[in-house]
LUMVEXMAR-790730 format. One record per atom (N, C-alpha, C): x, y, z negated; residue number from 1; residue in three letters. Coordinates in steps of 0.1 Angstrom, whole numbers. Layout:
// LUMVEXMAR-790730
(bado (X, Y, Z), NUM, 'ALA');
...
***
This chain:
// LUMVEXMAR-790730
(bado (73, 101, 240), 1, 'UNK');
(bado (80, 111, 232), 1, 'UNK');
(bado (71, 123, 229), 1, 'UNK');
(bado (63, 127, 239), 2, 'UNK');
(bado (54, 138, 237), 2, 'UNK');
(bado (44, 136, 226), 2, 'UNK');
(bado (39, 123, 226), 3, 'UNK');
(bado (29, 120, 216), 3, 'UNK');
(bado (35, 120, 202), 3, 'UNK');
(bado (48, 116, 200), 4, 'UNK');
(bado (55, 117, 187), 4, 'UNK');
(bado (56, 132, 183), 4, 'UNK');
(bado (60, 140, 192), 5, 'UNK');
(bado (62, 154, 189), 5, 'UNK');
(bado (49, 161, 185), 5, 'UNK');
(bado (38, 157, 192), 6, 'UNK');
(bado (25, 162, 189), 6, 'UNK');
(bado (20, 158, 175), 6, 'UNK');
(bado (23, 145, 172), 7, 'UNK');
(bado (19, 140, 159), 7, 'UNK');
(bado (27, 147, 148), 7, 'UNK');
(bado (40, 150, 150), 8, 'UNK');
(bado (48, 158, 140), 8, 'UNK');
(bado (42, 172, 138), 8, 'UNK');
(bado (38, 178, 149), 9, 'UNK');
(bado (32, 192, 148), 9, 'UNK');
(bado (19, 191, 141), 9, 'UNK');
(bado (11, 181, 144), 10, 'UNK');
(bado (-2, 179, 137), 10, 'UNK');
(bado (0, 177, 122), 10, 'UNK');
(bado (10, 169, 119), 11, 'UNK');
(bado (13, 167, 105), 11, 'UNK');
(bado (18, 179, 98), 11, 'UNK');
(bado (26, 188, 104), 12, 'UNK');
(bado (30, 200, 97), 12, 'UNK');
(bado (19, 209, 95), 12, 'UNK');
(bado (10, 210, 104), 13, 'UNK');
(bado (-2, 219, 103), 13, 'UNK');
(bado (-11, 213, 92), 13, 'UNK');
(bado (-13, 200, 92), 14, 'UNK');
(bado (-21, 194, 81), 14, 'UNK');
(bado (-15, 196, 68), 14, 'UNK');
(bado (-2, 194, 67), 15, 'UNK');
(bado (5, 195, 54), 15, 'UNK');
(bado (3, 210, 48), 15, 'UNK');
(bado (4, 220, 57), 16, 'UNK');
(bado (2, 234, 52), 16, 'UNK');
(bado (-12, 235, 46), 16, 'UNK');
(bado (-22, 229, 52), 17, 'UNK');
(bado (-36, 230, 47), 17, 'UNK');
(bado (-37, 223, 34), 17, 'UNK');
(bado (-31, 211, 33), 18, 'UNK');
(bado (-33, 203, 21), 18, 'UNK');
(bado (-26, 209, 9), 18, 'UNK');
(bado (-14, 216, 11), 19, 'UNK');
(bado (-7, 223, 1), 19, 'UNK');
(bado (-16, 234, -5), 19, 'UNK');
(bado (-23, 241, 3), 20, 'UNK');
(bado (-32, 251, -1), 20, 'UNK');
(bado (-45, 245, -8), 20, 'UNK');
(bado (-50, 235, -2), 21, 'UNK');
(bado (-63, 229, -7), 21, 'UNK');
(bado (-61, 220, -20), 21, 'UNK');
(bado (-49, 215, -22), 22, 'UNK');
(bado (-47, 206, -33), 22, 'UNK');
(bado (-35, 211, -41), 22, 'UNK');
(bado (-36, 223, -47), 23, 'UNK');
(bado (-24, 229, -55), 23, 'UNK');
(bado (-20, 220, -67), 23, 'UNK');
(bado (-29, 211, -71), 24, 'UNK');
(bado (-25, 203, -83), 24, 'UNK');
(bado (-16, 191, -79), 24, 'UNK');
(bado (-14, 189, -66), 25, 'UNK');
(bado (-6, 178, -61), 25, 'UNK');
(bado (7, 184, -55), 25, 'UNK');
(bado (18, 178, -58), 26, 'UNK');
(bado (31, 182, -52), 26, 'UNK');
(bado (33, 175, -39), 26, 'UNK');
(bado (39, 181, -30), 27, 'UNK');
(bado (42, 175, -17), 27, 'UNK');
(bado (57, 176, -15), 27, 'UNK');
(bado (64, 165, -12), 28, 'UNK');
(bado (79, 165, -11), 28, 'UNK');
(bado (83, 157, 0), 28, 'UNK');
(bado (92, 162, 9), 29, 'UNK');
(bado (97, 154, 20), 29, 'UNK');
(bado (107, 144, 15), 29, 'UNK');
(bado (107, 132, 21), 30, 'UNK');
(bado (116, 121, 17), 30, 'UNK');
(bado (117, 111, 28), 30, 'UNK');
(bado (122, 99, 25), 31, 'UNK');
(bado (124, 89, 35), 31, 'UNK');
(bado (112, 81, 39), 31, 'UNK');
(bado (103, 80, 29), 32, 'UNK');
(bado (91, 72, 31), 32, 'UNK');
(bado (79, 79, 25), 32, 'UNK');
(bado (67, 74, 29), 33, 'UNK');
(bado (54, 80, 24), 33, 'UNK');
(bado (51, 72, 11), 33, 'UNK');
(bado (48, 79, 1), 34, 'UNK');
(bado (42, 72, -11), 34, 'UNK');
(bado (36, 82, -21), 34, 'UNK');
(bado (27, 77, -29), 35, 'UNK');
(bado (21, 85, -40), 35, 'UNK');
(bado (27, 81, -53), 35, 'UNK');
(bado (32, 91, -61), 36, 'UNK');
(bado (37, 89, -74), 36, 'UNK');
(bado (28, 96, -84), 36, 'UNK');
(bado (20, 87, -91), 37, 'UNK');
(bado (11, 93, -102), 37, 'UNK');
(bado (19, 99, -113), 37, 'UNK');
(bado (31, 94, -115), 38, 'UNK');
(bado (40, 99, -127), 38, 'UNK');
(bado (43, 114, -124), 38, 'UNK');
(bado (47, 117, -112), 39, 'UNK');
(bado (51, 131, -109), 39, 'UNK');
(bado (40, 139, -102), 39, 'UNK');
(bado (29, 132, -99), 40, 'UNK');
(bado (18, 138, -92), 40, 'UNK');
(bado (23, 144, -79), 40, 'UNK');
(bado (30, 135, -72), 41, 'UNK');
(bado (37, 139, -59), 41, 'UNK');
(bado (34, 130, -48), 41, 'UNK');
(bado (31, 135, -36), 42, 'UNK');
(bado (30, 127, -24), 42, 'UNK');
(bado (43, 130, -17), 42, 'UNK');
(bado (51, 120, -14), 43, 'UNK');
(bado (63, 121, -6), 43, 'UNK');
(bado (59, 117, 8), 43, 'UNK');
(bado (64, 125, 17), 44, 'UNK');
(bado (61, 122, 31), 44, 'UNK');
(bado (74, 122, 39), 44, 'UNK');
(bado (73, 118, 52), 45, 'UNK');
(bado (85, 116, 60), 45, 'UNK');
(bado (82, 120, 74), 45, 'UNK');
(bado (92, 126, 80), 46, 'UNK');
(bado (92, 130, 94), 46, 'UNK');
(bado (100, 120, 103), 46, 'UNK');
(bado (104, 109, 96), 47, 'UNK');
(bado (112, 99, 103), 47, 'UNK');
(bado (105, 93, 115), 47, 'UNK');
(bado (112, 91, 126), 48, 'UNK');
(bado (106, 86, 139), 48, 'UNK');
(bado (98, 73, 138), 48, 'UNK');
(bado (102, 64, 128), 49, 'UNK');
(bado (95, 52, 127), 49, 'UNK');
(bado (81, 53, 122), 49, 'UNK');
(bado (78, 64, 116), 50, 'UNK');
(bado (64, 67, 111), 50, 'UNK');
(bado (56, 74, 122), 50, 'UNK');
(bado (50, 66, 130), 51, 'UNK');
(bado (43, 71, 142), 51, 'UNK');
(bado (30, 78, 140), 51, 'UNK');
(bado (23, 75, 129), 52, 'UNK');
(bado (11, 82, 126), 52, 'UNK');
(bado (12, 89, 113), 52, 'UNK');
(bado (21, 99, 113), 53, 'UNK');
(bado (24, 107, 101), 53, 'UNK');
(bado (12, 113, 94), 53, 'UNK');
(bado (3, 119, 102), 54, 'UNK');
(bado (-8, 126, 97), 54, 'UNK');
(bado (-18, 117, 90), 54, 'UNK');
(bado (-20, 105, 96), 55, 'UNK');
(bado (-29, 95, 91), 55, 'UNK');
(bado (-23, 89, 78), 55, 'UNK');
(bado (-10, 87, 77), 56, 'UNK');
(bado (-4, 81, 65), 56, 'UNK');
(bado (-4, 92, 54), 56, 'UNK');
(bado (-2, 104, 58), 57, 'UNK');
(bado (-3, 115, 47), 57, 'UNK');
(bado (-17, 115, 41), 57, 'UNK');
(bado (-28, 113, 49), 58, 'UNK');
(bado (-41, 113, 44), 58, 'UNK');
(bado (-43, 101, 35), 58, 'UNK');
(bado (-37, 90, 39), 59, 'UNK');
(bado (-38, 77, 31), 59, 'UNK');
(bado (-32, 80, 17), 59, 'UNK');
(bado (-21, 86, 17), 60, 'UNK');
(bado (-14, 89, 4), 60, 'UNK');
(bado (-22, 99, -4), 60, 'UNK');
(bado (-28, 109, 3), 61, 'UNK');
(bado (-37, 118, -4), 61, 'UNK');
(bado (-49, 111, -10), 61, 'UNK');
(bado (-54, 101, -3), 62, 'UNK');
(bado (-65, 93, -8), 62, 'UNK');
(bado (-61, 86, -21), 62, 'UNK');
(bado (-49, 80, -22), 63, 'UNK');
(bado (-44, 74, -34), 63, 'UNK');
(bado (-45, 84, -46), 63, 'UNK');
(bado (-40, 97, -43), 64, 'UNK');
(bado (-39, 107, -53), 64, 'UNK');
(bado (-53, 111, -58), 64, 'UNK');
(bado (-63, 113, -48), 65, 'UNK');
(bado (-76, 117, -52), 65, 'UNK');
(bado (-84, 106, -59), 65, 'UNK');
(bado (-80, 93, -56), 66, 'UNK');
(bado (-86, 82, -63), 66, 'UNK');
(bado (-80, 79, -77), 66, 'UNK');
(bado (-70, 87, -80), 67, 'UNK');
(bado (-62, 85, -93), 67, 'UNK');
(bado (-56, 71, -94), 67, 'UNK');
(bado (-51, 66, -83), 68, 'UNK');
(bado (-44, 53, -83), 68, 'UNK');
(bado (-31, 54, -90), 68, 'UNK');
(bado (-30, 47, -101), 69, 'UNK');
(bado (-18, 48, -109), 69, 'UNK');
(bado (-11, 35, -111), 69, 'UNK');
(bado (-18, 24, -114), 70, 'UNK');
(bado (-12, 11, -116), 70, 'UNK');
(bado (-22, 0, -113), 70, 'UNK');
(bado (-16, -12, -112), 71, 'UNK');
(bado (-25, -23, -109), 71, 'UNK');
(bado (-19, -35, -117), 71, 'UNK');
(bado (-28, -44, -121), 72, 'UNK');
(bado (-24, -55, -129), 72, 'UNK');
(bado (-21, -67, -121), 72, 'UNK');
(bado (-29, -70, -111), 73, 'UNK');
(bado (-27, -82, -102), 73, 'UNK');
(bado (-25, -78, -88), 73, 'UNK');
(bado (-19, -87, -81), 74, 'UNK');
(bado (-16, -85, -66), 74, 'UNK');
(bado (-29, -81, -59), 74, 'UNK');
(bado (-40, -88, -62), 75, 'UNK');
(bado (-53, -86, -55), 75, 'UNK');
(bado (-58, -72, -58), 75, 'UNK');
(bado (-56, -67, -70), 76, 'UNK');
(bado (-60, -53, -74), 76, 'UNK');
(bado (-52, -43, -65), 76, 'UNK');
(bado (-40, -46, -62), 77, 'UNK');
(bado (-32, -37, -53), 77, 'UNK');
(bado (-39, -37, -39), 77, 'UNK');
(bado (-42, -49, -34), 78, 'UNK');
(bado (-49, -49, -21), 78, 'UNK');
(bado (-62, -41, -21), 78, 'UNK');
(bado (-70, -43, -32), 79, 'UNK');
(bado (-83, -35, -33), 79, 'UNK');
(bado (-80, -20, -34), 79, 'UNK');
(bado (-69, -16, -40), 80, 'UNK');
(bado (-66, -2, -40), 80, 'UNK');
(bado (-62, 3, -27), 80, 'UNK');
(bado (-56, -5, -19), 81, 'UNK');
(bado (-52, -1, -5), 81, 'UNK');
(bado (-64, 1, 3), 81, 'UNK');
(bado (-74, -9, 2), 82, 'UNK');
(bado (-86, -8, 10), 82, 'UNK');
(bado (-94, 5, 6), 82, 'UNK');
(bado (-95, 7, -7), 83, 'UNK');
(bado (-102, 19, -12), 83, 'UNK');
(bado (-95, 32, -7), 83, 'UNK');
(bado (-82, 32, -6), 84, 'UNK');
(bado (-75, 44, -1), 84, 'UNK');
(bado (-77, 46, 14), 84, 'UNK');
(bado (-78, 35, 21), 85, 'UNK');
(bado (-81, 37, 35), 85, 'UNK');
(bado (-95, 42, 37), 85, 'UNK');
(bado (-105, 37, 29), 86, 'UNK');
(bado (-119, 41, 30), 86, 'UNK');
(bado (-119, 56, 27), 86, 'UNK');
(bado (-112, 61, 17), 87, 'UNK');
(bado (-112, 75, 14), 87, 'UNK');
(bado (-105, 83, 24), 87, 'UNK');
(bado (-94, 78, 30), 88, 'UNK');
(bado (-87, 85, 40), 88, 'UNK');
(bado (-96, 87, 53), 88, 'UNK');
(bado (-105, 77, 56), 89, 'UNK');
(bado (-114, 79, 67), 89, 'UNK');
(bado (-123, 91, 64), 89, 'UNK');
(bado (-128, 93, 52), 90, 'UNK');
(bado (-136, 104, 49), 90, 'UNK');
(bado (-129, 117, 49), 90, 'UNK');
(bado (-117, 117, 44), 91, 'UNK');
(bado (-108, 129, 44), 91, 'UNK');
(bado (-105, 133, 59), 91, 'UNK');
(bado (-102, 123, 67), 92, 'UNK');
(bado (-99, 125, 81), 92, 'UNK');
(bado (-110, 132, 88), 92, 'UNK');
(bado (-122, 129, 85), 93, 'UNK');
(bado (-134, 136, 92), 93, 'UNK');
(bado (-134, 151, 88), 93, 'UNK');
(bado (-130, 154, 76), 94, 'UNK');
(bado (-129, 168, 72), 94, 'UNK');
(bado (-119, 176, 80), 94, 'UNK');
(bado (-108, 170, 85), 95, 'UNK');
(bado (-98, 176, 92), 95, 'UNK');
(bado (-98, 172, 107), 95, 'UNK');
(bado (-108, 166, 111), 96, 'UNK');
(bado (-110, 162, 125), 96, 'UNK');
(bado (-98, 153, 130), 96, 'UNK');
(bado (-94, 144, 121), 97, 'UNK');
(bado (-84, 134, 124), 97, 'UNK');
(bado (-90, 120, 124), 97, 'UNK');
(bado (-89, 114, 136), 98, 'UNK');
(bado (-95, 101, 138), 98, 'UNK');
(bado (-84, 90, 133), 98, 'UNK');
(bado (-89, 82, 125), 99, 'UNK');
(bado (-80, 71, 120), 99, 'UNK');
(bado (-84, 58, 126), 99, 'UNK');
(bado (-76, 53, 136), 100, 'UNK');
(bado (-81, 41, 143), 100, 'UNK');
(bado (-82, 29, 134), 100, 'UNK');
(bado (-93, 21, 135), 101, 'UNK');
(bado (-95, 9, 127), 101, 'UNK');
(bado (-84, -1, 128), 101, 'UNK');
(bado (-78, -2, 141), 102, 'UNK');
(bado (-68, -12, 142), 102, 'UNK');
(bado (-55, -8, 135), 102, 'UNK');
(bado (-53, 5, 133), 103, 'UNK');
(bado (-41, 10, 125), 103, 'UNK');
(bado (-43, 6, 110), 103, 'UNK');
(bado (-56, 8, 105), 104, 'UNK');
(bado (-59, 5, 92), 104, 'UNK');
(bado (-57, -10, 89), 104, 'UNK');
(bado (-62, -18, 98), 105, 'UNK');
(bado (-61, -33, 97), 105, 'UNK');
(bado (-46, -38, 98), 105, 'UNK');
(bado (-39, -31, 106), 106, 'UNK');
(bado (-24, -34, 107), 106, 'UNK');
(bado (-17, -32, 94), 106, 'UNK');
(bado (-20, -20, 88), 107, 'UNK');
(bado (-15, -17, 75), 107, 'UNK');
(bado (-19, -26, 64), 107, 'UNK');
(bado (-32, -29, 64), 108, 'UNK');
(bado (-37, -39, 54), 108, 'UNK');
(bado (-32, -53, 56), 108, 'UNK');
(bado (-29, -56, 68), 109, 'UNK');
(bado (-23, -70, 71), 109, 'UNK');
(bado (-10, -71, 64), 109, 'UNK');
(bado (-2, -61, 63), 110, 'UNK');
(bado (11, -62, 56), 110, 'UNK');
(bado (9, -66, 41), 110, 'UNK');
(bado (-2, -60, 35), 111, 'UNK');
(bado (-5, -64, 21), 111, 'UNK');
(bado (-11, -78, 20), 111, 'UNK');
(bado (-20, -81, 30), 112, 'UNK');
(bado (-26, -95, 30), 112, 'UNK');
(bado (-15, -105, 32), 112, 'UNK');
(bado (-6, -103, 41), 113, 'UNK');
(bado (5, -112, 43), 113, 'UNK');
(bado (14, -114, 31), 113, 'UNK');
(bado (17, -102, 24), 114, 'UNK');
(bado (25, -102, 12), 114, 'UNK');
(bado (18, -110, 1), 114, 'UNK');
(bado (5, -108, 0), 115, 'UNK');
(bado (-2, -115, -11), 115, 'UNK');
(bado (-3, -130, -8), 115, 'UNK');
(bado (-4, -133, 5), 116, 'UNK');
(bado (-5, -148, 9), 116, 'UNK');
(bado (9, -154, 5), 116, 'UNK');
(bado (20, -148, 9), 117, 'UNK');
(bado (33, -154, 6), 117, 'UNK');
(bado (35, -155, -9), 117, 'UNK');
(bado (31, -145, -17), 118, 'UNK');
(bado (33, -146, -31), 118, 'UNK');
(bado (25, -157, -38), 118, 'UNK');
(bado (13, -159, -32), 119, 'UNK');
(bado (3, -168, -38), 119, 'UNK');
(bado (5, -183, -33), 119, 'UNK');
(bado (14, -185, -24), 120, 'UNK');
(bado (16, -198, -18), 120, 'UNK');
(bado (24, -207, -28), 120, 'UNK');
(bado (19, -218, -32), 121, 'UNK');
(bado (26, -227, -41), 121, 'UNK');
(bado (39, -232, -35), 121, 'UNK');
(bado (50, -230, -41), 122, 'UNK');
(bado (63, -235, -36), 122, 'UNK');
(bado (64, -250, -36), 122, 'UNK');
(bado (55, -257, -43), 123, 'UNK');
(bado (56, -272, -44), 123, 'UNK');
(bado (47, -278, -33), 123, 'UNK');
(bado (35, -273, -31), 124, 'UNK');
(bado (26, -280, -22), 124, 'UNK');
(bado (20, -271, -11), 124, 'UNK');
(bado (23, -259, -11), 125, 'UNK');
(bado (19, -248, -2), 125, 'UNK');
(bado (4, -245, -2), 125, 'UNK');
(bado (-4, -249, -12), 126, 'UNK');
(bado (-17, -244, -14), 126, 'UNK');
(bado (-16, -230, -20), 126, 'UNK');
(bado (-27, -223, -20), 127, 'UNK');
(bado (-27, -210, -26), 127, 'UNK');
(bado (-31, -211, -41), 127, 'UNK');
(bado (-23, -204, -49), 128, 'UNK');
(bado (-25, -204, -63), 128, 'UNK');
(bado (-33, -192, -68), 128, 'UNK');
(bado (-36, -192, -80), 129, 'UNK');
(bado (-43, -181, -87), 129, 'UNK');
(bado (-34, -174, -96), 129, 'UNK');
(bado (-35, -160, -96), 130, 'UNK');
(bado (-26, -152, -105), 130, 'UNK');
(bado (-32, -151, -118), 130, 'UNK');
(bado (-24, -152, -129), 131, 'UNK');
(bado (-28, -149, -142), 131, 'UNK');
(bado (-30, -134, -143), 131, 'UNK');
(bado (-42, -129, -148), 132, 'UNK');
(bado (-45, -115, -149), 132, 'UNK');
(bado (-35, -107, -158), 132, 'UNK');
(bado (-29, -113, -167), 133, 'UNK');
(bado (-20, -106, -176), 133, 'UNK');
(bado (-5, -107, -173), 133, 'UNK');
(bado (-2, -114, -162), 134, 'UNK');
(bado (12, -115, -158), 134, 'UNK');
(bado (14, -116, -143), 134, 'UNK');
(bado (27, -118, -140), 135, 'UNK');
(bado (30, -120, -126), 135, 'UNK');
(bado (32, -135, -123), 135, 'UNK');
(bado (25, -143, -130), 136, 'UNK');
(bado (26, -157, -129), 136, 'UNK');
(bado (14, -163, -121), 136, 'UNK');
(bado (17, -172, -112), 137, 'UNK');
(bado (6, -179, -105), 137, 'UNK');
(bado (6, -194, -109), 137, 'UNK');
(bado (-6, -200, -107), 138, 'UNK');
(bado (-7, -214, -110), 138, 'UNK');
(bado (-15, -220, -98), 138, 'UNK');
(bado (-10, -232, -94), 139, 'UNK');
(bado (-16, -239, -83), 139, 'UNK');
(bado (-28, -248, -88), 139, 'UNK');
(bado (-40, -246, -83), 140, 'UNK');
(bado (-51, -255, -87), 140, 'UNK');
(bado (-50, -269, -81), 140, 'UNK');
(bado (-41, -271, -72), 141, 'UNK');
(bado (-39, -284, -66), 141, 'UNK');
(bado (-29, -293, -73), 141, 'UNK');
(bado (-17, -288, -75), 142, 'UNK');
(bado (-7, -296, -82), 142, 'UNK');
(bado (-3, -291, -96), 142, 'UNK');
(bado (-9, -280, -100), 143, 'UNK');
(bado (-6, -274, -113), 143, 'UNK');
(bado (7, -268, -115), 143, 'UNK');
(bado (15, -266, -104), 144, 'UNK');
(bado (28, -259, -105), 144, 'UNK');
(bado (25, -244, -109), 144, 'UNK');
(bado (34, -238, -116), 145, 'UNK');
(bado (34, -224, -119), 145, 'UNK');
(bado (46, -217, -114), 145, 'UNK');
(bado (45, -205, -110), 146, 'UNK');
(bado (57, -197, -105), 146, 'UNK');
(bado (55, -183, -108), 146, 'UNK');
(bado (66, -176, -109), 147, 'UNK');
(bado (66, -161, -112), 147, 'UNK');
(bado (70, -154, -99), 147, 'UNK');
(bado (65, -142, -98), 148, 'UNK');
(bado (68, -133, -87), 148, 'UNK');
(bado (74, -120, -92), 148, 'UNK');
(bado (81, -113, -84), 149, 'UNK');
(bado (87, -100, -87), 149, 'UNK');
(bado (76, -90, -90), 149, 'UNK');
(bado (79, -80, -98), 150, 'UNK');
(bado (70, -69, -101), 150, 'UNK');
(bado (69, -59, -90), 150, 'UNK');
(bado (79, -59, -81), 151, 'UNK');
(bado (80, -50, -70), 151, 'UNK');
(bado (71, -54, -59), 151, 'UNK');
(bado (64, -44, -53), 152, 'UNK');
(bado (55, -47, -42), 152, 'UNK');
(bado (63, -45, -29), 152, 'UNK');
(bado (76, -40, -30), 153, 'UNK');
(bado (84, -37, -19), 153, 'UNK');
(bado (94, -47, -16), 153, 'UNK');
(bado (96, -56, -25), 154, 'UNK');
(bado (107, -66, -22), 154, 'UNK');
(bado (101, -79, -15), 154, 'UNK');
(bado (110, -86, -10), 155, 'UNK');
(bado (107, -99, -4), 155, 'UNK');
(bado (100, -108, -15), 155, 'UNK');
(bado (90, -115, -11), 156, 'UNK');
(bado (82, -123, -21), 156, 'UNK');
(bado (89, -136, -25), 156, 'UNK');
(bado (99, -134, -34), 157, 'UNK');
(bado (106, -146, -40), 157, 'UNK');
(bado (96, -152, -50), 157, 'UNK');
(bado (97, -165, -51), 158, 'UNK');
(bado (89, -172, -61), 158, 'UNK');
(bado (98, -181, -69), 158, 'UNK');
(bado (98, -178, -82), 159, 'UNK');
(bado (106, -186, -91), 159, 'UNK');
(bado (97, -197, -98), 159, 'UNK');
(bado (100, -209, -95), 160, 'UNK');
(bado (92, -220, -101), 160, 'UNK');
(bado (94, -221, -116), 160, 'UNK');
(bado (84, -221, -123), 161, 'UNK');
(bado (85, -222, -138), 161, 'UNK');
(bado (82, -237, -142), 161, 'UNK');
(bado (73, -243, -135), 162, 'UNK');
(bado (69, -257, -140), 162, 'UNK');
(bado (62, -264, -128), 162, 'UNK');
(bado (66, -276, -126), 163, 'UNK');
(bado (59, -285, -116), 163, 'UNK');
(bado (56, -298, -123), 163, 'UNK');
(bado (44, -302, -124), 164, 'UNK');
(bado (40, -315, -130), 164, 'UNK');
(bado (40, -325, -119), 164, 'UNK');
(bado (45, -336, -121), 165, 'UNK');
(bado (45, -347, -111), 165, 'UNK');
(bado (36, -358, -117), 165, 'UNK');
(bado (28, -365, -108), 166, 'UNK');
(bado (19, -375, -113), 166, 'UNK');
(bado (26, -387, -118), 166, 'UNK');
***
């Protein structure tokens, strides 16, 4: 409990500094952490389930500083997350905040797992390739095609569009 209280205090102190140092970015308390390029706002949370609030705030700041706005493919989203963590590590050094590598990998694992589920062929379970212009995947093994949701936050449902049988 003491560590959680300490992290919350650290986050409040960090937030005060970031508001002064990045006046072009809005900071708003909410239920979850996220960066909105549309409103140029970082939403943060003091919810108890967010155990590394200061680190997550730096990660969202990294998205803002990297001008992350949109992605075309699922893999591009993963690359943006990796870039944001790399930038967060650099920002963390400026504020003497250590970002544990295992925390970064745990966070990235959620995206890697999401990507794996979305790219798994519903017909033969091989991994498919995403069309760069759509949310459609195609299996190189059985030629099945399937579509996935545009949301990165929803469960990875796959709607089969076409399965060729030999």
